[in-house]
C-alpha positions as CSV (number, residue, x, y, z in Angstrom):
1,M,0.1,38.4,-0.8
2,P,-0.7,35.3,1.0
3,M,-1.0,33.6,-2.3
4,V,2.3,34.8,-3.6
5,R,3.9,33.4,-0.5
6,A,2.0,30.1,-1.0
7,M,3.4,29.8,-4.4
8,R,6.7,30.8,-3.3
9,M,6.8,28.1,-0.6
10,L,5.6,25.4,-3.1
11,N,8.6,26.6,-5.4
12,A,11.0,26.0,-2.8
13,I,9.7,22.6,-1.8
14,E,9.9,21.6,-5.4
15,A,13.1,23.0,-5.8
16,G,14.6,21.2,-2.6
17,T,15.5,24.3,-0.8
18,L,12.9,23.9,1.7
19,T,13.1,20.2,3.2
20,G,10.7,18.3,5.1
21,V,12.2,19.3,8.4
22,N,12.3,22.9,7.4
23,L,8.7,22.9,6.1
24,E,7.5,21.4,9.5
25,T,9.3,24.0,11.3
26,L,7.7,26.7,9.3
27,L,4.3,25.1,9.3
28,T,4.1,24.8,13.1
29,G,5.5,28.2,13.9
30,D,3.3,30.3,11.8
31,P,-0.1,29.3,11.5
32,G,-0.4,31.8,8.7
33,R,1.9,29.5,6.6
34,L,-0.2,26.6,7.4
35,G,-3.1,28.4,6.2
36,E,-1.4,29.3,2.9
37,L,-0.5,25.6,2.4
38,N,-4.0,24.6,2.8
39,Q,-5.1,27.3,0.3
40,L,-2.9,25.5,-2.2
41,L,-4.0,22.1,-1.7
42,V,-7.6,22.8,-2.4
43,M,-6.6,24.1,-6.0
44,R,-6.5,21.0,-8.4
45,G,-3.7,22.4,-10.5
46,Q,-1.3,23.1,-7.6
47,S,-2.1,19.7,-5.8
48,R,-1.3,17.8,-9.1
49,R,1.9,19.8,-9.4
50,M,3.0,18.9,-6.0
51,A,2.0,15.4,-6.6
52,A,4.0,15.0,-9.8
53,S,7.1,16.1,-7.9
54,S,9.1,13.4,-6.1
55,T,11.4,16.3,-4.5
56,A,8.2,18.0,-3.3
57,M,6.4,14.6,-2.1
58,T,9.7,13.8,-0.2
59,A,9.3,17.1,1.7
60,I,5.6,16.8,2.5
61,V,6.1,13.1,3.7
62,A,8.7,14.2,5.9
63,S,6.7,17.1,7.7
64,S,3.9,15.4,9.5
65,T,2.0,18.8,9.8
66,A,2.2,19.0,5.6
67,L,1.1,15.2,5.3
68,S,-2.1,15.8,7.6
69,S,-2.8,18.6,5.7
70,V,-2.6,16.5,2.1
71,L,-4.8,13.7,4.0
72,A,-7.5,16.4,5.0
73,S,-7.8,17.8,1.6
74,S,-10.0,15.5,-0.7
75,T,-8.4,17.6,-3.7
76,A,-4.7,16.9,-2.6
77,W,-5.3,13.4,-1.7
78,G,-7.1,12.6,-4.7
79,A,-3.8,13.9,-6.8
80,V,-1.7,11.8,-4.5
81,V,-3.1,8.2,-4.9
82,A,-3.3,9.0,-8.8
83,S,0.5,10.0,-8.9
84,S,3.2,7.3,-8.8
85,A,5.8,9.7,-7.7
86,A,3.5,10.9,-4.6
87,M,2.8,7.1,-3.7
88,N,6.1,6.0,-4.1
89,A,7.2,8.7,-1.5
90,I,4.5,7.5,0.8
91,A,5.3,3.8,0.5
92,A,8.8,4.5,1.2
93,S,8.0,6.1,4.7
94,S,6.6,3.8,7.6
95,T,5.7,6.9,9.5
96,A,3.7,8.1,6.0
97,M,2.3,5.0,5.4
98,N,0.9,4.5,9.3
99,S,-0.6,8.1,8.7
100,V,-2.6,6.6,5.7
101,I,-3.6,3.7,7.3
102,A,-4.9,5.7,10.3
103,S,-7.4,7.5,8.1
104,S,-10.3,4.7,6.6
105,T,-11.0,7.3,3.8
106,A,-7.4,7.5,2.7
107,L,-7.1,3.6,3.1
108,N,-10.1,2.9,1.1
109,D,-8.9,5.4,-1.8
110,V,-5.5,3.4,-1.9
111,V,-7.0,-0.2,-2.2
112,E,-9.2,1.2,-5.2
113,S,-6.3,2.9,-6.8
114,S,-3.8,0.9,-9.3
115,V,-1.3,3.4,-8.7
116,A,-1.3,3.3,-5.0
117,K,-1.4,-0.4,-5.1
118,M,1.5,-0.7,-7.2
119,A,3.7,1.6,-5.0
120,I,2.6,-0.5,-2.3
121,H,3.6,-3.8,-4.1
122,A,7.0,-2.2,-4.9
123,S,7.8,-1.3,-1.1
124,D,8.6,-3.8,1.7
125,T,8.3,-0.7,4.0
126,A,4.7,-0.2,2.8
127,L,3.8,-3.9,2.8
128,A,5.3,-4.3,6.3
129,A,3.0,-1.6,7.9
130,I,0.0,-3.1,6.1
131,K,0.7,-6.4,7.6
132,A,0.9,-4.9,11.1
133,S,-2.3,-3.2,10.8
134,G,-5.6,-4.8,11.4
135,P,-7.8,-2.2,9.8
136,A,-5.2,-2.2,6.8
137,M,-5.7,-5.9,6.3
138,A,-9.4,-5.8,6.8
139,A,-9.4,-2.9,4.1
140,M,-7.2,-5.0,1.8
141,R,-9.4,-8.1,2.1
142,A,-12.7,-6.0,1.5
143,A,-11.5,-4.4,-1.7
144,T,-13.3,-5.1,-5.0
145,Q,-10.0,-6.7,-6.3
146,Y,-9.6,-9.1,-3.6
147,T,-9.7,-13.0,-4.9
148,V,-10.0,-16.2,-3.1
149,N,-8.6,-19.0,-5.2
150,N,-9.4,-22.6,-4.0
151,T,-7.1,-25.2,-5.4
152,T,-6.5,-28.9,-4.3
153,L,-3.1,-30.6,-4.9
154,N,-1.2,-33.3,-3.5
155,G,1.0,-32.0,-0.7
156,T,4.2,-32.8,-2.2
157,G,3.6,-31.3,-5.5
158,S,3.2,-27.9,-6.7
159,V,0.3,-26.0,-9.0
160,A,0.5,-23.3,-11.6
161,I,-2.4,-20.6,-10.8
162,S,-3.5,-18.9,-13.8
163,L,-5.0,-15.4,-12.7
164,P,-5.6,-12.2,-15.0
165,G,-2.9,-9.5,-14.4
166,T,0.6,-9.8,-13.2
167,H,0.9,-8.0,-9.9
168,Y,-0.9,-9.3,-6.7
169,I,-0.4,-8.9,-2.9
170,L,-0.7,-12.0,-1.0
171,L,-3.0,-11.4,2.0
172,G,-3.1,-14.7,3.9
173,V,-3.8,-18.3,3.4
174,S,-5.9,-21.2,5.0
175,R,-6.9,-24.7,4.3
176,N,-9.9,-26.2,2.8
177,S,-9.5,-29.8,4.0
178,T,-9.0,-31.7,7.4
179,T,-5.1,-31.7,6.5
180,S,-2.9,-28.9,7.8
181,S,0.2,-27.8,5.7
182,T,2.1,-24.9,4.6
183,L,1.6,-23.2,1.6
184,T,4.5,-21.7,-0.3
185,M,4.3,-19.2,-3.3
186,T,7.4,-19.2,-5.6
187,T,6.9,-16.0,-7.6
188,K,7.7,-13.3,-5.1
189,R,8.8,-9.9,-6.3
190,G,12.5,-9.9,-6.8
191,G,14.4,-8.3,-3.9
192,S,11.4,-8.5,-1.4
193,T,12.0,-9.9,2.1
194,Q,8.1,-10.3,2.8
195,A,6.8,-13.7,3.5
196,V,4.8,-15.5,0.8
197,S,4.2,-18.6,2.7
198,G,2.4,-19.6,5.8
199,A,0.6,-22.1,7.7
200,T,-2.7,-23.3,6.5
201,G,-4.1,-23.3,10.2
202,S,-5.8,-25.9,12.2
203,A,-9.4,-25.8,10.8
204,P,-10.6,-25.0,7.3
205,N,-11.3,-21.2,6.8
206,T,-12.6,-19.8,3.6
207,L,-11.7,-16.5,4.0
208,A,-7.8,-17.3,3.7
209,T,-7.2,-15.6,7.2
210,A,-5.2,-18.5,9.1
211,V,-2.3,-16.2,8.8
212,N,-1.6,-12.4,7.9
213,L,0.6,-12.0,4.9
214,A,1.4,-8.9,2.7
215,G,3.8,-10.6,0.3
216,P,4.2,-9.1,-3.2
217,L,3.6,-11.7,-6.1
218,V,4.4,-11.4,-9.7
219,A,2.9,-13.7,-12.4
220,P,3.1,-16.3,-13.5
221,F,2.2,-17.8,-10.1
222,N,3.0,-21.3,-8.7
223,A,2.3,-22.6,-5.2
224,S,3.4,-25.5,-3.5
225,L,2.1,-27.3,-0.3
226,S,4.3,-29.4,2.5
227,G,3.1,-32.7,3.9
228,S,1.9,-35.4,2.0
229,G,-1.6,-36.7,0.8
230,T,-4.1,-34.6,-1.2
231,T,-4.7,-31.2,0.6
232,G,-6.2,-27.9,-0.5
233,F,-5.8,-24.4,0.4
234,Y,-7.5,-20.9,0.2
235,M,-5.4,-18.1,-0.9
236,G,-6.3,-14.4,-0.2
237,L,-5.0,-12.0,-3.2
238,L,-5.4,-8.3,-3.9
239,R,-4.7,-7.4,-7.7
240,C,-2.7,-4.4,-7.8
241,D,-2.5,-3.7,-11.6
242,V,-6.3,-2.7,-11.9
């Protein structure tokens, strides 16, 4: 009977008849129903089914109790980071993103998942949450796809930057010379309001951490520097499409 009720609950979540608010009330008001949800989340097939449904994930994201259960289940969370529908729902919610950021395990899974990173790249809400979080910025910078690109150019000019792939998140900039300037990228994702420029700082910094950024870039890349004379910069980039 508990499994029958659990399946009915999942059916209602998928159908949109059990909203996030209703789901939160149900789970907090009856520990048995929370147990039924947790039982579903350890089942690979049901977790994948939930993660593939935008309607279901919208409800899950709107229920802090349900989302906590998903984050606590390796099976369910594995299905979520592999699903565009699921990650798009999470990336659209600052509350959900903050819950992900609060879990070092979940955050590390995100930076290793191209599906998850592409969802974040497409969402200014998600990017803003990352930029505001020290742990999130650290995880992004430590990810295996993190690249520091060192280019020198005249401060009044611009340079084309050739990198593999098409989608990157600009994490920060710094300078590699004695001249301070402002680096500006000109290939930001359309519609984004996230900054893709920043001052290179008062001292050389090979880690591109003079300023925190979380700006979505789309190839082909182009950069320019303010000021004059020959200056250089470091740029922190996280590739999203791998």
